[in-house]
Phi, psi and omega in degrees: 000126184287133179288145178294139180297145179287141175298152178304153177289152186277326190297325177296325179293317178299316182296312181297320180294319180296318179295315179298317178298318180299318180294312184294319180293321179295323176295320177296316179297319179299320179291326175296319177295319177296324178298315179297319178297315183294319179294323176295319179295315179297321178296321179293319178297320178295319179294320178300321186289337183252356179288157178300147181292152177241171178275168182293323180297317178295319179297318179297318180295319179294322177296322178295332177280352180095010178293149175280114184262001182302124179072010172293133182279140177227153176219137182196160173268143181200164174241125181287145176255081189294334180290349178249018180300136178248158179230137179240128183294136180205195176245155176213119178050048177070009176235184180288144177210183180224142167267127182266123185238118184233128173294148178224143180248133181262159180301333180266014168096004177282141172250119190238134172274118185248124171276104186276345179126190186250155174224153171289159186303323185286349180261013185299329182260005185214062176241167187291135178227083184298135180262158178075187183284132181232161175271124180249127175227126182199195178237149178283134172240123186274330178045055183279353186281341178070211185281128174282164188302319185264003179289137172291167175287139173297150180233081182301327181298320179266005182055048176238117183239138183240341179208163189277116176230088189299314179301318179293324178291322176299317180295320180290341182285351179056049186286152182294149177300137180093349178291145180263107181296124173282127193282006182228166174273143171252118179264119180300146175268144175299144177208159180295335183273354184292150177292163178301316181218136000294152182253109179300145180261147175294127181300136179226135183290325181054041177256116178294139179228074182257014189293328178297316178297319178296319180298316179299321180298312181295317179293325177295319177295323177297317179295321178295315178300318180298317180294315181295315180296320180297317179294320181295316180295320177301318181293321178297315180296322180294320181291328179294327179287000000 
């Protein structure tokens, strides 16, 4: 008479379950840490956006110290260089549009790339071009991510821009010798006094914050693994008896 096969040993199940639990719990903890970091970053961006505006020299100094300047408000006088205006393809009211980007020169010698806002495609030849010195108020955009994987290459020769490349835009702006390039973009803020077109956009961080959901998923998988492993080990012990 053939002897009944022995049930599998328990220790390999315990070991595999412990390793799996350690991995899943560590992933959950990491997502909780990422959640705290992301919430702190969003809070800092919100604080930057409502703080009083500063000048370009102060902003440049803070950037040199390593401060995060994203959405820091700035205000300065400048003269637009309309003959060097650049256009970046975008959408407007569910149709094709353009972001109008114009270099500006300040009395103290800064050369700034200014995101003036969006226009619909049909207004490309008929948007506002203020002459003389104007008051510029906006927020700094650092655009540190560079070219995305599916972005086409920018074509400065044809004045077609698809992503933010501040050094290349400074070069395309034909700035006067001796001008100090400001290393970030200034995005104009919407205001009641702004022209109809270009239309400045409300600054948006566009930072996904799904870390809580990811953390719940990893902890849920850990709990599921613990339940399945516990039931399996219980069944093995019962069969051994």
